[in-house]
C-alpha positions in Angstrom: -105.9 -23.7 148.4 -104.2 -25.8 145.8 -107.4 -26.4 143.9 -108.3 -22.7 144.0 -104.9 -21.7 142.7 -105.1 -24.3 139.9 -108.6 -23.0 139.0 -107.4 -19.4 138.9 -104.3 -20.3 136.8 -106.4 -22.2 134.3 -108.8 -19.3 133.9 -105.9 -17.0 133.4 -104.5 -19.2 130.7 -107.9 -19.4 128.9 -108.3 -15.6 129.2 -104.8 -15.0 127.9 -105.4 -17.3 124.9 -108.6 -15.5 124.1 -106.9 -12.1 124.2 -104.0 -13.4 122.0 -106.5 -14.9 119.6 -108.4 -11.7 119.4 -105.2 -9.8 118.8 -104.3 -12.0 115.8 -107.8 -11.6 114.5 -107.5 -7.8 114.6 -104.2 -7.9 112.9 -105.5 -10.0 110.1 -108.5 -7.7 109.7 -106.2 -4.7 109.6 -104.2 -6.3 106.8 -107.3 -6.7 104.7 -107.5 -3.7 102.4 -107.9 -2.8 98.7 -106.1 -0.1 96.8 -108.1 1.6 94.0 -107.6 4.5 91.6 -110.2 7.0 90.5 -109.7 9.1 87.3 -111.5 12.3 86.5 -111.1 14.2 83.2 -112.5 17.5 81.9 -112.3 19.1 78.5 -111.5 22.8 78.9 -110.9 25.7 76.6 -108.0 28.1 76.9 -108.8 31.6 78.3 -105.5 33.3 77.5 -103.4 33.5 74.4 -99.8 34.7 74.0 -98.6 35.2 70.5 -95.0 36.5 69.7 -94.5 37.9 66.2 -90.8 38.1 65.6 -89.9 40.7 62.9 -86.6 40.7 60.9 -85.4 43.6 58.8 -82.0 43.5 57.0 -80.1 46.0 54.8 -76.5 47.1 54.2 -77.6 50.5 55.5 -78.5 50.6 59.2 -81.0 53.5 58.8 -82.8 51.8 56.0 -83.0 48.5 58.0 -84.4 50.4 61.0 -86.9 52.3 58.8 -88.1 49.0 57.3 -88.5 47.5 60.8 -90.6 50.5 61.9 -92.8 50.2 58.8 -93.3 46.5 59.5 -94.3 47.2 63.1 -97.0 49.6 61.8 -98.2 47.0 59.3 -98.4 44.4 62.1 -100.4 46.8 64.3 -102.8 47.5 61.4 -103.2 43.7 60.7 -103.9 43.0 64.4 -106.5 45.8 64.6 -108.2 44.5 61.4 -108.5 41.1 63.1 -110.3 42.7 66.1 -107.3 42.5 68.5 -106.8 45.4 70.8 -103.4 46.7 70.0 -103.2 48.6 73.3 -102.3 45.4 75.0 -99.3 44.5 72.7 -95.7 45.1 73.7 -92.5 45.5 71.9 -89.7 43.2 73.2 -86.2 41.8 72.4 -84.9 44.5 70.1 -81.5 43.6 68.7 -79.1 44.7 65.9 -76.5 42.4 64.4 -73.6 43.7 62.3 -72.4 40.8 60.1 -69.0 42.6 59.6 -68.3 43.0 63.3 -66.9 39.5 63.7 -64.9 39.4 66.9 -63.4 36.0 66.0 -61.9 37.2 62.7 -63.7 34.6 60.6 -64.9 35.1 57.0 -67.6 37.7 56.4 -70.9 36.0 55.7 -72.8 36.8 52.5 -76.0 38.8 52.7 -77.1 42.2 54.2 -74.7 43.7 56.7 -77.2 44.8 59.3 -80.0 42.6 60.7 -82.5 44.0 63.1 -84.9 41.9 65.1 -87.8 42.7 67.3 -90.7 40.8 68.8 -94.2 42.1 69.0 -95.9 40.3 71.9 -99.6 39.9 71.7 -101.5 39.0 74.9 -105.2 38.5 74.7 -108.0 37.0 76.8 -109.8 36.1 73.6 -107.9 33.0 72.4 -110.4 32.4 69.5 -109.7 35.8 68.1 -105.9 35.2 68.3 -106.4 31.8 66.7 -108.3 33.3 63.7 -105.6 36.0 63.3 -102.8 33.5 63.4 -104.5 31.6 60.5 -104.3 34.8 58.4 -100.6 35.5 59.1 -99.8 34.8 55.5 -101.4 38.3 54.8 -98.4 39.9 56.6 -95.9 37.9 54.6 -97.7 38.9 51.4 -97.4 42.5 52.5 -93.6 42.1 52.7 -93.3 41.6 56.5 -90.5 39.1 57.3 -91.3 36.9 60.3 -88.9 34.4 61.9 -89.9 31.4 64.0 -88.3 29.9 67.1 -87.4 31.6 70.4 -88.5 31.2 73.9 -92.2 31.5 73.4 -94.7 29.3 71.7 -94.6 26.2 69.6 -92.9 27.0 66.3 -93.7 30.7 66.6 -97.4 30.3 66.7 -99.7 31.3 69.6 -99.5 29.7 73.0 -102.9 28.9 74.5 -103.1 28.8 78.3 -105.9 27.6 80.7 -105.8 29.7 83.9 -108.9 28.6 85.7 -107.6 25.3 87.1 -108.4 26.1 90.7 -112.1 26.5 89.9 -112.4 23.0 88.6 -110.1 21.2 91.1 -112.8 20.6 93.9 -115.4 18.9 91.6 -112.7 16.9 89.8 -111.3 15.6 93.1 -114.8 14.7 94.2 -115.4 12.9 90.9 -112.1 11.0 91.1 -112.8 9.9 94.7 -116.3 8.8 93.8 -115.0 6.6 91.0 -112.4 5.1 93.3 -115.2 4.3 95.8 -117.2 2.6 93.0 -114.2 0.4 92.1 -113.6 -0.5 95.8 -117.3 -1.4 96.2 -117.2 -3.6 93.2 -114.1 -5.4 94.5 -115.7 -5.9 97.9 -118.8 -7.4 96.3 -116.7 -9.7 94.2 -114.8 -10.7 97.3 -118.0 -11.2 99.3 -117.0 -8.7 101.9 -117.7 -5.0 102.6 -115.7 -1.8 103.0 -114.8 -0.6 106.5 -113.4 2.9 105.7 -110.5 4.7 104.2 -107.1 3.7 105.4 -105.1 6.1 103.3 -105.7 8.4 100.3 -103.5 10.5 98.0 -104.4 13.0 95.4 -102.5 12.9 92.2 -101.1 15.8 90.3 -103.4 17.7 87.9 -102.2 17.3 84.3 -103.1 19.6 81.5 -102.8 17.5 78.3 -103.6 18.2 74.6 -107.2 17.3 73.7 -105.9 15.4 70.7 -103.1 13.2 72.1 -100.9 12.1 69.3 -97.1 12.2 68.6 -95.8 15.7 67.9 -98.9 17.5 69.2 -98.1 20.0 72.0 -100.6 21.0 74.7 -99.9 24.7 74.4 -100.6 24.8 70.7 -104.2 23.5 71.2 -107.0 25.8 72.3 -108.9 22.9 73.7 -107.2 20.8 76.4 -107.9 17.8 78.7 -107.4 18.2 82.4 -106.8 14.9 84.3 -106.3 13.9 87.9 -105.9 10.5 89.5 -106.8 9.8 93.1 -105.4 6.7 94.9 -107.4 5.4 97.9 -106.9 2.5 100.2 -110.1 1.0 101.8 -110.1 -1.4 104.7 -112.2 -4.5 104.3 -114.4 -6.0 107.0 
């Protein structure tokens, strides 16, 4: 009996040691992984243009200022039509009248015309190239006596804003491309380490970025008709 118990105990110790050893081996294997990033980029072209033309008319007589503004609106419509832009899709926005003498704080009256009228003509077009060509001829309006002001809530410096709206269409192939490039980097790491990949442990898709095609200080994405779309995928691969 004593010999049998001793034999069984010894076998159990050996089996336990083997199980513990296998557990450590699995733990070490589980800790063997590589983290890689895959980048995908596409050059795209804007498919929507928004162009605010801010008109300003000033005069000491309110009626004359308003008449000048209406005349300028007609000139802008004619200009846009001559550039091939459908004026049925433009909208008049942000009409305002300022009386320089109606100073509620009692300060000194500023020099210049008493009444200043402002209005924005908003151009929205699915032909950004046409809008771009028209914006390059905006000097014709100034030469015709139309006063334009820059600034405001839309657009860079008063010029057109170019928007790319088809991001959802290119997302799937770009994600596939970024993941494929991550896999290539992981395969190269595994070969250099004389091992192989065992599968994906974890993966995360980065945020899609729409960047200016020409990336330089001071260049804004919305002012460029051509843009760069970028996504970065991060993937962890287990190693055998």
